Every structure is written in C-alpha cells, then in structure tokens.
C-alpha positions in Angstrom: -18.6 15.9 2.1 -18.8 16.0 5.8 -15.7 17.9 6.2 -13.6 15.2 4.1 -12.5 15.7 0.7 -10.5 13.3 -1.6 -7.0 13.9 -1.5 -3.6 12.6 -0.5 -4.2 11.7 3.5 -0.7 11.5 4.5 1.8 13.2 2.0 4.8 12.8 4.2 7.8 10.7 3.4 6.7 8.4 6.1 3.3 8.2 4.8 4.6 7.1 1.3 6.9 4.7 2.9 3.8 3.2 4.8 2.0 3.1 1.3 5.0 1.2 -0.3 5.2 -1.2 2.7 1.5 -2.3 2.2 2.1 -2.7 -1.4 5.2 -4.8 -1.1 3.5 -6.9 1.6 0.4 -7.2 -0.6 2.6 -8.7 -3.5 4.4 -10.8 -1.2 1.1 -12.2 0.2 0.2 -12.8 -3.3 3.2 -14.6 -4.0 3.1 -16.6 -0.9 -0.3 -17.8 -2.1 1.0 -19.4 -5.2 3.7 -21.2 -3.2 1.4 -22.4 -0.3 -0.6 -25.6 0.3 -4.3 -25.5 -1.0 -5.6 -25.2 2.4 -3.8 -21.9 3.0 -3.8 -20.5 -0.4 -7.3 -18.5 0.3 -5.6 -17.0 3.4 -2.5 -15.4 1.7 -5.0 -14.3 -1.4 -7.3 -12.7 1.1 -4.6 -11.2 3.1 -2.8 -9.7 -0.1 -6.5 -8.1 -1.1 -6.7 -6.5 2.3 -3.4 -5.0 2.4 -3.9 -3.6 -1.2 -7.2 -2.1 -0.1 -5.3 -0.5 3.1 -2.6 0.5 0.6 -5.2 2.6 -1.2 -7.2 3.8 1.7 -3.8 4.9 3.3 -3.8 8.1 1.1 -7.6 8.3 0.3 -8.1 8.4 4.2 -11.6 7.0 4.2 -11.7 6.5 7.8 -11.6 10.2 8.2 -14.9 10.2 6.0 -16.5 7.5 8.4 -15.4 9.4 11.5 -16.8 12.6 10.0 -20.1 11.0 9.0 -20.3 9.8 12.6 -19.5 13.1 14.1 -22.2 14.8 11.8 -24.9 12.2 12.7 -24.3 12.4 16.4 -24.5 16.4 16.2 -27.7 16.2 14.1 -29.2 13.8 16.5 -28.2 15.9 19.7 -25.9 13.3 21.4 -22.3 14.6 20.0 -21.7 16.1 23.6 -22.4 12.8 25.3 -20.4 10.6 22.6 -17.9 9.1 24.9 -20.2 6.2 25.8 -20.8 5.3 22.2 -17.2 5.8 21.4 -16.4 3.3 24.1 -19.1 0.9 22.8 -17.7 1.0 19.1 -14.2 0.2 20.3 -15.8 -2.7 22.4 -17.8 -3.8 19.5 -14.9 -3.8 17.3 -12.7 -5.7 19.8 -15.3 -8.4 20.2 -15.7 -8.8 16.8 -12.1 -9.0 16.0 -11.5 -11.4 18.9 -14.6 -13.7 17.2 -12.7 -13.4 13.9 -9.3 -14.4 15.4 -11.2 -17.5 17.1 -12.6 -18.4 13.8 -9.6 -17.9 11.7 -7.4 -20.0 14.3 -10.1 -22.5 14.2 -10.1 -22.6 10.3 -6.4 -22.5 9.9 -5.3 -24.5 13.1 -3.2 -26.9 11.2 -1.5 -24.1 9.0 2.0 -23.5 8.9 3.8 -21.2 11.4 3.9 -18.6 8.5 0.1 -18.2 8.5 0.1 -18.0 12.3 2.7 -15.2 12.3 0.8 -13.2 9.5 -2.3 -13.6 11.5 -0.6 -11.9 14.4 0.4 -9.1 12.0 -3.3 -8.7 10.6 -4.5 -8.5 14.3 -2.1 -5.8 15.1 -2.9 -3.9 11.8 -6.8 -4.3 12.2 -6.7 -3.4 15.7 -4.6 -0.1 15.1 -7.0 0.7 12.0 -10.3 0.3 13.8 -9.2 1.8 17.2 -7.6 4.9 15.4 -11.1 5.1 13.3 -12.8 5.4 16.8 -11.1 8.7 17.1 -11.1 8.6 20.8 -9.1 11.5 22.2 -7.2 9.6 24.9 -6.1 6.9 22.2 -5.4 9.6 19.7 -3.1 11.5 22.1 -1.5 8.1 23.0 -0.7 7.0 19.3 0.3 10.4 18.1 3.3 10.6 20.6 6.5 10.9 19.2 8.8 7.9 19.5 12.0 8.8 17.9 11.3 10.6 14.6 8.0 8.9 13.7 4.9 9.0 16.0 3.5 5.9 17.7 0.7 5.3 15.1 3.5 4.9 12.3 5.2 2.1 14.6 2.2 0.4 14.9 0.8 0.5 11.4 4.2 -0.4 9.7 4.9 -2.9 12.7 1.8 -5.1 11.6 2.7 -4.7 8.1 6.2 -6.0 8.6 5.0 -8.8 10.8 2.8 -9.9 7.9 5.4 -9.5 5.3 7.7 -11.8 7.4 5.2 -14.5 7.4 4.7 -14.1 3.5 8.7 -14.2 3.1 9.1 -17.0 5.4 6.4 -18.8 3.3 8.2 -17.9 0.0 11.5 -19.7 1.4 11.8 -23.0 0.1 12.8 -24.3 3.6 9.9 -22.4 4.9 7.2 -24.3 3.1 8.4 -27.6 4.5 8.5 -26.4 8.2 5.0 -27.3 9.4 3.8 -27.7 12.8 
C-alpha cells in the first residue's frame, strides 16, 4: 500500500530500546495519574495513552505510510517536483498547531505542579520531533540522521523527549514530589 507494508519499522537494538522506553514511560505516566491531584489526573492519563500509541507506532511505522500517501498524491496531481513549499507549509502548520496546543495546555494546567510542566516540555520535544520527522524534508532528514556517538541524532531527540516525560512522572511518584507544588 503506497510502498509501505506492515512490519517491524526499526528492528535494531536501539529501536527496541526506544520501544521499551515508550512503554516504561507510558506505565509511569499511568501510575502518576493515580498519585496526582484530580486536576492533573487526565493530563497523566492522556500522556500515558499518547506514549502507548507512539510505542506501537515506533515499530508499525505509520508515519512512513502517511509520507508515502503524500508522495503518491503529489505525484498523481503533478506537483511532486515543486513539493518544497508544501512541505515547508506543512512543517509551519504543525509548529503553529503545536504552539497553540502548548499555550492551551499551559493555560489549562497553569497551576499544575512542576512535574506536569516538565512532562509538557518532554511532550513538546517528542511531538516536535515526530511531526517534523514525518514531513520528510531532506535537509531535516540529513540533520537528524547524523551520527552522534553510536546512535543517530534522531534517536537522541526521540529518547530525550521520552526521558524528560518519564522524569516528570517519576518525580510525581515520589512522595516528596507530590507535595512540592509551585
């Protein structure tokens, strides 16, 4: 289907480590929901669901399907050769949407604890990476596929966002962490 086929998207050791990181962070967020004040509970539950879906997607690789669909549509409609402006508009729209979502989240959770705010930063990192990666811009792909140490930069970015979210959830799970509200 559009060049995409179901299968394991990243069968490397680091791919499976990333899947495990998503799963662990999802469980931590779900546990944090049970320990959080009522006003924050839905945040942690939603974050757990988002991470669980990203965990599954890490190996199903649905973003490749969406990229292939976009490429096929662009070729069929004759604008594939001039795709750059559309890709930039897509990235711009995603960034604008993320900014609006961030403002709404911050407004809704402005009185939330620092743990929630830390997890918001992690989610912003992760979603920015996921959506910009899905845009499949050659210059961005070249940048995030650069090798830094053993893993590529895209692994550092993805796992970094997951770790920041997990850190917020772990902080929430600490008995002292639940009492530190500012």
